[in-house]
C-alpha positions as CSV (number, residue, x, y, z in Angstrom):
1,M,119.9,73.1,88.4
2,F,117.8,75.8,86.8
3,H,119.3,79.7,87.1
4,S,115.8,81.7,88.0
5,H,116.3,83.0,84.4
6,S,116.5,79.7,82.6
7,I,113.0,78.3,83.8
8,P,110.8,80.9,81.9
9,A,113.1,79.7,78.9
10,F,112.4,76.3,79.6
11,L,109.2,76.6,79.9
12,V,108.4,78.9,76.8
13,V,110.1,75.6,75.4
14,S,108.2,73.2,76.8
15,A,105.1,75.3,75.9
16,L,106.8,75.0,72.1
17,V,107.7,71.3,72.0
18,L,104.4,69.4,73.5
19,P,101.7,71.2,71.7
20,M,103.9,70.3,68.4
21,S,104.0,66.4,68.9
22,A,100.7,66.1,70.1
23,M,100.0,67.2,66.9
24,A,101.8,65.9,64.9
25,K,100.5,62.8,66.4
26,E,96.7,63.7,65.8
27,A,97.2,64.8,62.4
28,S,98.9,61.2,61.8
29,K,95.9,59.9,63.3
30,N,93.0,61.8,61.3
31,P,93.7,62.8,57.6
32,P,92.9,66.0,55.7
33,A,89.2,65.6,54.9
34,A,89.8,65.3,51.2
35,I,92.0,62.6,52.1
36,A,90.0,60.6,54.7
37,Q,86.9,60.6,51.9
38,I,89.5,58.8,49.6
39,Y,90.0,56.6,52.4
40,D,86.1,55.9,53.6
41,C,85.3,54.8,49.7
42,R,87.7,52.0,49.7
43,A,84.5,50.7,51.8
44,L,81.5,50.6,49.1
45,G,81.8,47.3,48.1
46,E,79.9,48.1,44.9
47,A,82.6,48.7,42.3
48,D,80.5,52.0,40.6
49,A,79.8,53.4,43.7
50,R,83.7,52.7,44.6
51,L,84.5,54.7,41.2
52,R,81.6,57.7,41.5
53,C,82.9,58.2,45.7
54,Y,86.7,57.8,44.0
55,D,86.1,60.4,41.5
56,A,84.4,63.1,43.0
57,A,86.9,62.3,46.7
58,V,89.9,63.1,43.7
59,D,88.1,66.2,42.7
60,E,87.9,67.1,46.1
61,M,91.1,66.8,47.0
62,K,92.2,68.6,43.9
63,G,90.0,71.8,44.7
64,A,91.6,71.4,48.6
65,E,94.8,71.3,46.9
66,L,93.8,74.4,44.6
67,R,92.6,76.6,47.2
68,G,95.7,75.7,49.6
69,D,94.1,73.8,52.3
70,I,96.1,71.3,51.5
71,S,99.5,70.8,49.7
72,F,101.2,67.2,49.4
73,S,105.4,66.8,48.8
74,D,107.4,63.5,48.7
75,R,110.1,63.2,50.9
76,A,112.8,64.8,49.1
77,A,111.1,68.1,49.2
78,M,110.6,67.3,53.3
79,E,114.6,66.9,53.4
80,E,114.9,69.3,51.0
81,R,112.9,71.9,53.9
82,R,114.4,70.2,57.2
83,R,118.1,70.9,55.4
84,G,116.9,74.9,54.5
85,L,116.3,75.1,58.6
86,F,119.7,73.9,59.7
87,G,121.3,76.2,62.0
88,F,118.4,77.5,63.2
89,S,117.3,77.3,67.3
90,L,113.8,75.3,66.5
91,P,112.4,72.8,68.9
92,N,112.0,69.3,67.2
93,V,110.0,69.3,64.0
94,G,110.9,66.3,62.6
95,A,107.6,64.7,63.4
96,L,106.1,67.9,61.0
97,F,108.3,66.3,58.3
98,G,107.3,62.7,58.4
99,D,109.8,62.0,60.7
100,K,108.2,59.1,62.5
101,D,111.2,59.1,65.2
102,G,112.2,62.8,64.9
103,E,115.8,62.3,63.7
104,E,117.1,65.8,63.4
105,I,120.0,67.0,60.8
106,R,123.5,67.2,62.3
107,E,125.3,68.6,59.6
108,V,125.3,69.7,55.9
109,E,127.7,70.2,53.2
110,T,127.1,72.9,50.9
111,S,129.3,75.8,49.3
112,I,130.8,79.8,49.5
113,A,128.1,82.0,47.3
114,A,129.6,85.0,49.0
115,L,131.6,85.6,51.1
116,S,132.6,89.5,52.5
117,P,135.4,90.1,55.8
118,V,134.0,91.4,59.0
119,G,136.7,91.7,61.0
120,G,139.0,89.8,63.5
121,G,139.8,87.5,60.9
122,R,136.1,86.7,60.8
123,F,133.8,86.3,57.4
124,R,130.2,86.1,56.7
125,M,129.4,83.3,54.2
126,K,126.6,83.1,52.2
127,M,126.3,79.6,50.8
128,A,125.1,78.0,47.7
129,D,121.6,76.5,49.7
130,G,120.6,80.3,49.7
131,S,121.7,79.8,54.3
132,V,123.9,82.8,55.6
133,W,126.9,82.2,58.4
134,L,129.1,84.2,60.5
135,Q,131.8,83.2,61.7
136,T,132.2,83.8,65.4
137,E,135.3,83.0,66.6
138,S,138.4,84.6,65.8
139,R,140.3,82.1,64.9
140,N,142.8,83.2,61.1
141,L,142.5,80.7,59.0
142,A,145.2,78.2,57.3
143,R,143.9,80.3,54.3
144,D,141.3,82.6,53.5
145,P,138.0,81.2,51.8
146,E,137.2,81.5,48.7
147,V,134.2,81.4,46.8
148,G,133.6,78.0,45.5
149,D,135.3,76.8,48.5
150,A,133.6,73.2,49.6
151,V,131.7,73.8,53.6
152,R,130.9,71.1,55.8
153,I,128.6,72.3,59.4
154,K,128.2,70.2,62.5
155,A,126.2,70.6,64.9
156,G,128.1,70.9,67.9
157,A,126.3,70.9,71.8
158,L,124.3,73.5,73.3
159,G,123.3,75.1,70.3
160,S,126.6,75.1,68.8
161,Y,128.3,75.5,65.2
162,F,131.1,74.0,63.8
163,L,131.6,75.3,60.4
164,S,135.0,74.1,58.1
165,V,136.2,75.0,55.1
166,E,137.7,72.3,51.9
167,G,138.2,70.5,55.5
168,R,140.2,72.8,57.4
169,T,140.3,73.4,61.5
170,S,136.7,74.4,62.1
171,V,135.9,77.7,63.9
172,R,132.3,78.1,65.2
173,A,129.4,79.6,63.5
174,K,126.3,80.8,63.6
175,R,123.6,80.7,61.2
176,E,122.2,84.3,60.6
177,Q,119.7,84.1,57.4
C-alpha cells in the first residue's frame, strides 16, 4: 500500500526510468548517423564505390567524434563507469552502458585512500576509486580502519549499503561522493 507522500516519488522514478529504457532500446535500433553510414556502405555491390563510401563514412565518423557528437567505449570502460556510480541512488540505467539485460553491480572491492573520524565511532572514508563513504552506523569496529585497508561494499535492500573493512563485521554506510 502506498502512503500519500510515496505516490509522487513513485511517479518521479517512473517518469525517469521509462523514458531511459525506451531511449536505450531506440538507440540500439537506430545507431548514430555516422555509424549508419558505414553500415549502408555494405550494400554497395561495386568494390570501388564501396571503398569510397567506407572512406567517406569513416571520415564523417572521425569528424563526429572530434566534435563530441559521438564517443566510443569498450566494455571495460563502460564497466568502470558503472562501478563509479555504485552507491548512488539512480534508476537502473544498465542499458545505457551496453547491458542488454540491465544487470546491476551488487558489490565493489576497493581500499581506503584517506579517512577521518566523524564522531560516535564512525568514519568518513575516501576510497582508492575516488568514492567517499560515510559509516552511518555507530557500531565500534573491532579495530579502527587504516589507510590501505581492503574494503568490500555490498548493496543491501531498499538502497542500503554495507561496508566491511578487511573482512570484519559489516556496518551500514552511504555514499557521499
